[in-house]
C-alpha positions as CSV (number, residue, x, y, z in Angstrom):
1,X,-6.1,-20.8,0.5
2,X,-6.8,-23.9,1.8
3,X,-7.6,-25.3,-1.5
4,X,-4.5,-24.5,-2.7
5,X,-2.7,-26.7,0.1
6,X,-1.9,-24.1,2.7
7,X,-2.7,-24.7,6.4
8,X,-5.1,-22.0,8.0
9,X,-6.0,-21.6,11.4
10,X,-8.6,-18.9,12.8
11,X,-8.7,-16.9,15.9
12,X,-11.9,-15.3,16.9
13,X,-12.8,-12.7,19.6
14,X,-14.6,-14.7,22.3
15,X,-15.3,-15.8,25.6
16,X,-15.9,-19.6,27.1
17,X,-18.9,-19.5,29.3
18,X,-20.9,-22.1,31.0
19,X,-23.2,-23.7,28.2
20,X,-26.1,-23.1,30.4
21,X,-25.5,-19.6,30.6
22,X,-24.4,-19.4,27.1
23,X,-28.0,-20.8,26.4
24,X,-30.0,-18.3,28.1
25,X,-28.1,-15.3,26.7
26,X,-28.0,-16.5,23.3
27,X,-32.1,-16.9,23.4
28,X,-32.2,-13.3,24.4
29,X,-29.7,-11.7,22.5
30,X,-29.2,-11.8,18.5
31,X,-25.6,-10.2,18.9
32,X,-24.4,-13.3,20.9
33,X,-26.2,-15.8,18.6
34,X,-24.6,-14.0,15.8
35,X,-21.0,-13.9,17.2
36,X,-21.6,-17.7,18.5
37,X,-22.4,-18.9,15.2
38,X,-19.3,-17.6,13.6
39,X,-17.0,-20.1,15.1
40,X,-19.1,-22.7,14.8
41,X,-19.6,-22.0,11.0
42,X,-15.7,-21.8,10.5
43,X,-15.1,-25.2,12.1
44,X,-17.9,-27.0,9.7
45,X,-15.1,-26.6,6.9
46,X,-12.5,-28.6,9.1
47,X,-10.4,-25.6,9.4
48,X,-8.9,-25.4,13.1
49,X,-10.7,-22.2,15.1
50,X,-9.6,-21.1,18.7
51,X,-11.2,-18.5,20.8
52,X,-9.2,-14.8,21.5
53,X,-10.7,-14.5,25.1
54,X,-12.5,-11.4,25.4
55,X,-12.4,-9.4,28.8
56,X,-15.6,-10.0,30.7
57,X,-16.6,-6.6,30.7
58,X,-16.4,-6.3,26.8
59,X,-18.6,-9.4,26.4
60,X,-21.3,-7.9,28.7
61,X,-21.2,-4.5,27.2
62,X,-21.4,-6.1,23.8
63,X,-24.6,-7.3,24.5
64,X,-26.4,-3.9,24.3
65,X,-24.4,-3.2,20.9
66,X,-27.7,-3.8,19.0
67,X,-29.6,-1.7,21.0
68,X,-27.5,1.5,20.2
69,X,-27.9,3.3,17.0
70,X,-26.8,6.1,15.1
71,X,-23.0,7.3,15.0
72,X,-23.2,6.7,19.0
73,X,-23.3,2.8,18.0
74,X,-20.4,3.0,16.0
75,X,-18.1,4.8,18.6
76,X,-19.4,2.1,21.3
77,X,-18.2,-0.8,19.1
78,X,-15.0,0.7,18.1
79,X,-14.1,1.5,21.6
80,X,-15.3,-2.2,22.6
81,X,-12.8,-3.6,19.5
82,X,-10.0,-1.4,21.2
83,X,-10.5,-2.3,25.0
84,X,-7.9,-4.7,26.1
85,X,-5.4,-4.5,23.4
86,X,-3.1,-5.2,26.2
87,X,-4.3,-8.5,26.8
88,X,-4.9,-9.5,23.3
89,X,-1.4,-9.0,22.5
90,X,-0.1,-11.0,25.1
91,X,-2.3,-13.6,24.3
92,X,-1.3,-13.4,20.5
93,X,2.6,-13.3,21.3
94,X,2.0,-16.6,23.4
95,X,-0.2,-18.4,20.3
96,X,2.0,-17.4,17.9
97,X,5.3,-19.1,19.9
98,X,3.2,-22.3,19.7
99,X,2.4,-22.3,16.5
100,X,4.2,-21.7,13.2
101,X,2.8,-19.0,10.8
102,X,4.2,-17.3,7.8
103,X,1.4,-14.7,7.9
104,X,-1.0,-13.3,9.7
105,X,-4.5,-11.6,8.3
106,X,-6.4,-9.7,10.7
107,X,-9.5,-7.3,10.6
108,X,-8.5,-3.9,10.9
109,X,-10.1,-3.5,14.4
110,X,-7.8,-6.1,15.9
111,X,-4.8,-3.9,16.3
112,X,-3.2,-6.3,18.7
113,X,-2.8,-8.7,15.7
114,X,-0.7,-5.9,14.1
115,X,1.5,-4.9,17.4
116,X,2.1,-8.8,17.7
117,X,2.9,-9.4,14.0
118,X,5.7,-6.2,14.5
119,X,6.6,-7.7,17.7
120,X,7.5,-11.2,16.0
121,X,8.7,-10.3,12.6
122,X,5.8,-12.1,11.1
123,X,4.2,-10.2,8.1
124,X,0.6,-9.2,8.8
125,X,-2.0,-8.4,6.2
126,X,-4.9,-5.8,7.5
127,X,-8.4,-6.7,6.0
128,X,-10.7,-3.6,5.3
129,X,-14.5,-5.2,4.5
130,X,-14.9,-1.6,2.7
131,X,-13.0,1.5,2.1
132,X,-15.5,3.6,4.5
133,X,-12.6,4.3,7.0
134,X,-10.1,5.6,4.6
135,X,-10.5,9.4,4.5
136,X,-10.7,11.7,1.2
137,X,-11.6,14.9,-0.2
138,X,-15.6,15.5,0.9
139,X,-15.4,12.1,3.1
140,X,-17.0,12.8,6.5
141,X,-16.1,11.2,9.7
142,X,-16.4,7.2,9.6
143,X,-20.1,6.1,10.2
144,X,-21.5,9.6,11.1
145,X,-23.8,8.9,8.0
146,X,-23.1,12.4,6.9
147,X,-23.2,13.1,2.9
148,X,-20.2,12.8,0.8
149,X,-19.0,16.5,-0.2
150,X,-21.1,18.4,2.1
151,X,-18.5,19.6,4.8
152,X,-19.7,23.0,5.3
153,X,-22.4,22.3,8.2
154,X,-22.4,22.3,11.8
155,X,-23.1,18.8,12.0
156,X,-20.2,18.1,9.9
157,X,-17.9,20.3,12.5
158,X,-19.4,18.6,15.5
159,X,-18.8,15.2,14.2
160,X,-15.3,16.3,13.2
161,X,-14.8,17.3,16.8
162,X,-16.3,14.0,18.1
163,X,-14.1,11.9,16.3
164,X,-10.7,13.6,16.9
165,X,-11.3,12.9,20.5
166,X,-12.4,9.7,20.1
167,X,-9.3,8.7,17.8
168,X,-6.9,10.2,20.4
169,X,-8.4,8.0,23.1
170,X,-7.5,5.0,20.8
171,X,-4.3,6.8,20.0
172,X,-3.3,7.0,24.0
173,X,-4.9,3.3,24.5
174,X,-2.5,1.8,22.3
175,X,0.6,3.9,22.8
176,X,1.5,2.3,25.8
177,X,1.2,-1.3,24.6
178,X,3.4,-0.6,21.5
179,X,5.7,0.7,24.1
180,X,5.8,-2.0,26.2
181,X,6.6,-4.1,23.3
182,X,9.6,-1.6,22.3
183,X,7.6,-0.4,19.3
184,X,7.4,3.1,17.9
185,X,4.1,5.2,18.4
186,X,1.6,4.8,15.5
187,X,0.6,7.6,13.5
188,X,-2.7,9.6,15.1
189,X,-5.6,8.6,13.8
190,X,-4.6,5.2,12.5
191,X,-8.1,3.7,12.1
192,X,-8.8,6.3,9.5
193,X,-5.8,5.1,7.1
194,X,-4.6,1.6,6.3
195,X,-1.9,1.1,8.7
196,X,-0.2,-2.1,7.8
197,X,3.0,-1.2,6.0
198,X,3.2,-5.0,4.8
199,X,-0.1,-5.5,2.9
200,X,-3.8,-3.9,3.3
201,X,-6.7,-5.6,1.4
202,X,-9.8,-3.5,0.8
203,X,-12.6,-6.2,0.1
204,X,-14.5,-3.7,-2.5
205,X,-13.9,-1.9,-5.7
206,X,-12.9,1.8,-6.7
207,X,-16.2,1.5,-8.8
208,X,-18.5,1.2,-5.6
209,X,-16.3,3.7,-3.5
210,X,-16.1,7.4,-2.9
211,X,-12.3,8.8,-3.9
212,X,-9.9,8.0,-0.7
213,X,-7.1,10.0,-0.8
214,X,-5.1,7.9,2.2
215,X,-4.5,4.7,0.4
216,X,-1.3,3.5,0.3
217,X,1.1,1.7,-2.4
218,X,0.4,-1.4,-0.1
219,X,-3.0,-1.2,-0.1
220,X,-5.2,-3.2,-2.7
221,X,-9.2,-3.0,-3.6
222,X,-9.6,-6.7,-4.4
223,X,-13.5,-6.4,-5.1
224,X,-16.2,-8.0,-2.5
225,X,-15.7,-11.5,-1.0
226,X,-19.2,-13.4,-0.9
227,X,-20.0,-16.8,0.5
228,X,-22.4,-18.5,2.2
229,X,-22.3,-20.5,5.3
230,X,-22.7,-24.5,5.0
231,X,-25.2,-24.4,7.7
232,X,-27.8,-21.9,5.4
233,X,-26.2,-22.8,2.3
234,X,-29.7,-23.6,0.3
235,X,-31.4,-21.9,-2.5
236,X,-34.1,-19.5,-2.8
237,X,-37.3,-20.9,-3.9
238,X,-37.4,-19.1,-7.2
239,X,-40.5,-20.8,-8.2
240,X,-42.3,-18.5,-5.7
241,X,-41.5,-15.4,-7.5
242,X,-44.0,-13.6,-9.6
243,X,-42.2,-12.7,-12.7
244,X,-45.3,-10.0,-13.7
245,X,-44.6,-8.1,-10.7
246,X,-42.0,-5.7,-9.5
247,X,-40.0,-7.8,-7.0
248,X,-38.8,-6.1,-3.7
249,X,-36.2,-7.8,-1.1
250,X,-36.5,-6.4,2.3
251,X,-33.8,-7.2,4.9
252,X,-32.6,-6.0,8.0
253,X,-29.6,-7.9,8.1
254,X,-28.5,-10.7,10.8
255,X,-27.8,-8.0,13.9
256,X,-30.0,-5.2,14.1
257,X,-33.0,-6.9,12.7
258,X,-35.4,-7.1,15.9
259,X,-37.2,-4.4,14.6
260,X,-40.8,-5.4,13.3
261,X,-42.0,-1.8,13.6
262,X,-39.4,-1.1,10.6
263,X,-40.9,-4.2,8.8
264,X,-44.7,-3.4,9.0
265,X,-44.2,0.2,7.9
266,X,-42.2,-1.2,5.0
267,X,-44.9,-4.0,4.4
268,X,-47.6,-1.4,4.7
269,X,-46.3,1.1,2.2
270,X,-46.0,-1.8,-0.6
271,X,-49.2,-3.3,0.2
272,X,-50.1,-2.8,-3.8
273,X,-51.0,-5.4,-6.6
274,X,-47.8,-4.5,-8.8
275,X,-45.4,-5.6,-6.0
276,X,-44.1,-8.9,-4.7
277,X,-42.4,-8.2,-1.4
278,X,-39.9,-11.1,0.0
279,X,-38.9,-10.3,3.7
280,X,-35.9,-11.9,5.5
281,X,-37.4,-11.2,9.0
282,X,-34.8,-13.2,11.1
283,X,-35.3,-12.0,14.6
284,X,-38.7,-10.6,13.6
285,X,-39.8,-13.4,12.2
286,X,-42.1,-15.0,14.9
287,X,-43.5,-11.4,15.6
288,X,-44.4,-10.8,12.0
289,X,-45.7,-14.2,11.7
290,X,-48.6,-13.3,13.9
291,X,-49.5,-10.2,12.0
292,X,-52.2,-10.7,9.1
293,X,-49.9,-9.9,6.2
294,X,-50.8,-8.7,2.8
295,X,-51.2,-11.7,0.3
296,X,-48.0,-10.0,-1.6
297,X,-46.0,-11.0,1.0
298,X,-43.4,-13.7,1.0
299,X,-41.9,-13.8,4.7
300,X,-39.1,-15.9,5.7
301,X,-37.0,-16.1,9.3
302,X,-33.9,-16.2,6.9
303,X,-33.1,-15.7,3.0
304,X,-30.3,-17.0,1.0
305,X,-29.3,-13.8,-0.8
306,X,-26.8,-14.9,-3.3
307,X,-29.5,-16.8,-5.2
308,X,-32.1,-14.2,-4.4
309,X,-30.9,-10.6,-5.5
310,X,-30.4,-11.6,-9.4
311,X,-33.8,-11.9,-9.7
312,X,-35.4,-9.1,-7.8
313,X,-35.8,-5.3,-9.2
314,X,-35.2,-3.5,-6.0
315,X,-33.6,-3.8,-2.4
316,X,-34.5,-2.4,0.8
317,X,-32.1,-3.1,3.4
318,X,-30.2,-1.2,6.4
319,X,-27.0,-0.9,4.7
320,X,-24.2,-3.6,5.9
321,X,-21.4,-3.9,4.2
322,X,-22.4,-7.4,2.8
323,X,-25.7,-6.7,1.9
324,X,-24.6,-3.4,0.0
325,X,-22.2,-5.1,-1.8
326,X,-23.9,-7.9,-2.7
327,X,-26.8,-5.9,-4.2
328,X,-24.1,-3.6,-5.9
329,X,-22.7,-6.8,-7.5
330,X,-26.2,-8.4,-8.4
331,X,-26.7,-4.7,-10.5
332,X,-29.8,-3.9,-8.4
333,X,-30.8,-0.4,-6.9
334,X,-31.1,-0.1,-2.9
335,X,-33.2,2.2,-0.5
336,X,-31.1,2.1,2.6
337,X,-32.8,2.7,5.9
338,X,-29.5,2.6,8.3
339,X,-29.7,1.7,11.7
340,X,-26.1,1.6,13.0
341,X,-22.4,0.8,12.3
342,X,-21.1,1.4,8.6
343,X,-24.9,1.5,7.8
344,X,-25.2,5.3,7.4
345,X,-21.9,5.7,5.1
346,X,-22.9,2.9,3.1
347,X,-26.7,4.8,2.4
348,X,-24.7,7.9,1.3
349,X,-22.4,5.9,-0.4
350,X,-25.3,4.5,-2.8
351,X,-26.3,8.1,-3.0
352,X,-23.6,9.0,-4.2
353,X,-22.9,6.7,-6.9
354,X,-26.4,7.1,-8.0
355,X,-27.8,3.5,-7.3
356,X,-30.5,4.2,-4.6
357,X,-31.9,6.5,-2.0
358,X,-31.9,7.1,1.8
359,X,-34.7,7.2,4.3
360,X,-33.8,8.1,7.9
361,X,-34.8,5.6,10.5
362,X,-36.3,8.4,12.5
363,X,-38.2,9.6,9.8
364,X,-39.5,6.3,8.4
365,X,-43.2,6.5,7.3
366,X,-45.2,4.8,5.0
367,X,-45.5,7.4,2.5
368,X,-42.2,8.0,2.6
369,X,-41.2,4.6,1.8
370,X,-44.0,4.3,-0.9
371,X,-42.6,7.4,-2.6
372,X,-38.7,6.4,-2.8
373,X,-39.8,3.0,-4.1
374,X,-42.1,4.7,-7.1
375,X,-39.3,6.9,-7.7
376,X,-36.7,4.2,-8.3
377,X,-39.4,2.0,-10.0
378,X,-40.1,5.3,-12.4
379,X,-37.0,6.7,-12.9
380,X,-34.7,4.2,-15.2
381,X,-31.5,6.0,-14.3
382,X,-31.0,3.9,-10.7
383,X,-31.3,0.8,-12.8
384,X,-28.9,1.9,-15.4
385,X,-26.4,3.0,-12.8
386,X,-26.8,-0.1,-11.1
387,X,-25.9,-2.1,-14.4
388,X,-23.1,0.1,-15.0
389,X,-21.5,-0.8,-11.3
390,X,-22.1,-4.3,-11.9
391,X,-20.0,-4.7,-14.9
392,X,-17.0,-3.2,-13.1
393,X,-17.7,-5.4,-10.1
394,X,-17.7,-8.5,-12.1
395,X,-14.4,-7.7,-13.6
396,X,-13.4,-8.4,-9.8
397,X,-12.4,-11.8,-7.9
398,X,-12.1,-10.9,-4.2
399,X,-11.3,-14.1,-2.8
400,X,-8.7,-15.2,-5.3
401,X,-6.9,-11.9,-5.6
402,X,-6.6,-11.6,-1.9
403,X,-5.4,-15.1,-1.5
404,X,-2.8,-14.4,-4.2
405,X,-1.6,-11.4,-2.5
406,X,-1.2,-12.9,0.8
407,X,0.2,-16.2,-0.5
408,X,2.9,-13.5,-2.0
409,X,3.5,-11.6,1.6
410,X,4.0,-15.1,3.4
411,X,6.7,-16.1,0.6
412,X,8.6,-13.1,0.4
413,X,8.2,-11.7,3.8
414,X,8.3,-8.2,2.5
415,X,5.7,-5.1,1.9
416,X,3.4,-6.2,-1.0
417,X,3.4,-3.1,-3.5
418,X,1.4,-1.7,-6.2
419,X,3.3,-0.2,-9.4
420,X,3.5,3.7,-9.5
421,X,0.1,4.7,-11.5
422,X,-1.3,1.4,-11.1
423,X,-5.3,1.5,-10.7
424,X,-6.6,0.7,-7.1
425,X,-8.9,-2.1,-8.0
426,X,-6.7,-5.2,-8.7
427,X,-8.0,-8.3,-10.8
428,X,-6.6,-11.5,-11.5
429,X,-6.0,-10.8,-15.1
430,X,-3.7,-7.8,-14.5
431,X,-2.0,-9.4,-11.1
432,X,1.7,-8.7,-12.5
433,X,0.9,-5.5,-13.5
434,X,0.2,-4.2,-10.1
435,X,3.3,-5.3,-8.4
436,X,6.8,-3.6,-8.6
437,X,9.4,-5.9,-9.9
């Protein structure tokens, strides 16, 4: 958007702390290091960045987030993101009064942005990193990590009841804030639907999602949006890859990665001469550096995935949205070891699409990893399905389409609608076809 001459400003949730305290905390907690890197990265592009003040209790509680796993981690994270919604709304209203904006673009978890948009009349586009929160037939509770389509189990019913109670709590938290500003109550369970009546942007493609039934005519699947940060934007040393080997990339993402025991189990499983293993260890790097690693392992503190993924044969990852979508866009099969957040749902999505397999963290063993890798390597259907998905994702251009839709909303100030019967995933070529006259 900025390249097309538009002024862009960022508000990022955070908290000003004394530098020495920040330095000490960041040295201990990867979650804080990652959150501190975001405004620095955005500012490196010359884009103005301000912090949306986060309550101190929320900041302190967020430090333990990477140490919680499974469904509990997601509920904890979503609860944190929706604490202080009244304070966030007040700040945003003051911020909007100090600056002129034609449109607001907000992450779906920051509901205060939409409240402030409704109060001021400034249209708001809500962004979903994937279609995972949207309901659909056979879709289990968000982030429960249950199989898609298998709804007749005690565990499914248990998670449904947990989600109902959790969503009800969030509804009760938001309702008085909306009432304070003279706004009607939101529909129940708003976090499971694309809730902006102006515009909802899902950074995904229907080709890499299970069917979703709660998608509105103001919801557009635009395709994945990828971009490397400037401070990490360098190519992988591709000359170190061995073309005569089956190349496997291993990553646990940028937050839940301080798990050397998981890396070790994977490395032991892949200690075979026919494999070459590339490991992006991040927080576990220093620990693994002290290990006697097999000769077929290339260990890095961080890897530029954009240049590496097209050159590997298989990815073993935690199932974060970025790595999952980047791998699917590169046309590679996956083995997902979910740790927290959306990881479990993405693991089930990979299984549903027929492009990979899942290994539960609690059941992770060297033997299990070795067996899953050999199955994917010897069964050509996984690689074939990955190539089919890549051909569909190749048709999308997420950043361009999303930018054009946001600009349309800013210019018209009215909800952006898809044409009746139009495909859910929008590409640059059929932009006009998707819009109501």
